[in-house]
C-alpha positions in Angstrom: 0.0 0.0 0.0 1.3 3.5 -0.9 -0.2 6.4 1.1 0.5 10.1 0.8 0.1 12.4 3.7 0.0 16.1 3.2 1.9 18.2 5.7 2.6 21.6 4.2 4.4 23.5 7.0 5.2 21.2 9.9 5.1 17.6 11.0 2.0 15.5 10.5 -0.6 16.3 13.2 -0.6 13.8 16.1 -4.4 13.4 15.9 -4.1 12.2 12.3 -1.3 9.8 13.1 -3.2 8.5 16.1 -6.2 7.8 13.8 -4.1 6.1 11.2 -2.3 4.1 13.8 -5.7 3.0 15.3 -6.5 1.7 11.9 -3.5 -0.6 12.1 -1.1 1.4 9.9 2.6 1.7 11.0 3.0 5.4 11.8 5.6 5.7 14.5 8.4 6.7 12.1 6.3 9.6 10.8 6.2 11.4 14.2 8.4 14.5 14.1 9.2 14.2 10.4 8.7 17.0 7.9 8.0 16.9 4.2 9.3 15.9 1.7 10.0 12.4 3.0 9.5 8.8 2.0 9.3 5.8 4.3 8.8 2.0 3.7 7.9 0.3 7.0 6.2 -3.1 7.1 5.0 -3.2 3.5 3.5 0.3 3.6 5.1 3.2 1.6 4.5 6.6 3.2 5.0 9.8 1.2 5.0 13.1 3.1 4.6 16.1 0.8 2.4 19.0 -0.2 -1.3 18.6 -0.7 -0.8 19.2 -4.5 1.9 16.5 -4.7 -0.2 14.0 -2.8 -3.2 14.7 -5.0 -1.0 14.4 -8.1 0.5 11.1 -6.8 -3.0 9.7 -6.4 -4.1 10.9 -9.8 -1.1 9.4 -11.6 -1.3 6.1 -9.8 1.9 6.5 -7.7 -0.2 6.5 -4.5 -3.1 4.2 -3.5 -4.5 6.7 -1.1 -3.9 10.3 0.1 -4.7 12.2 3.2 -5.1 15.9 2.5 -6.7 18.3 4.9 -8.2 21.5 3.5 -11.3 23.6 3.5 -11.4 23.3 -0.2 -9.4 20.3 -1.5 -10.7 20.7 -5.0 -8.9 24.0 -5.2 -5.6 22.2 -4.8 -6.2 19.9 -7.8 -3.9 20.6 -10.7 -5.7 22.1 -13.7 -4.8 19.0 -15.8 -7.0 16.8 -13.6 -10.0 19.1 -14.1 -9.7 19.5 -17.8 -8.9 16.0 -19.1 -10.7 15.3 -22.4 -13.6 12.9 -22.1 -12.7 12.5 -18.5 -12.9 14.1 -15.2 -14.6 17.5 -14.9 -14.6 18.4 -11.2 -17.5 20.6 -10.1 -17.6 20.7 -6.3 -21.1 20.3 -4.9 -20.2 23.0 -2.4 -19.3 25.7 -5.0 
């Protein structure tokens, strides 16, 4: 499993790591780390990066899941995702 975790300006929030740890994911090595970083504990690959990088990694298949906190995560999507021909037009329901 390859998981991206967005942490723009500091270390990942303890509350988020506690939640992911309670789900059975190995998170101890992420405490105190800052982006950019890449870890491979126990069959899980963790990528710490910007929200845009995590979303791009998910879109391109480099990550299986991404955790991004934002009031408007759609705004962080690269334009290429929103304008793919015959594909994905993103219209947020909260717009």
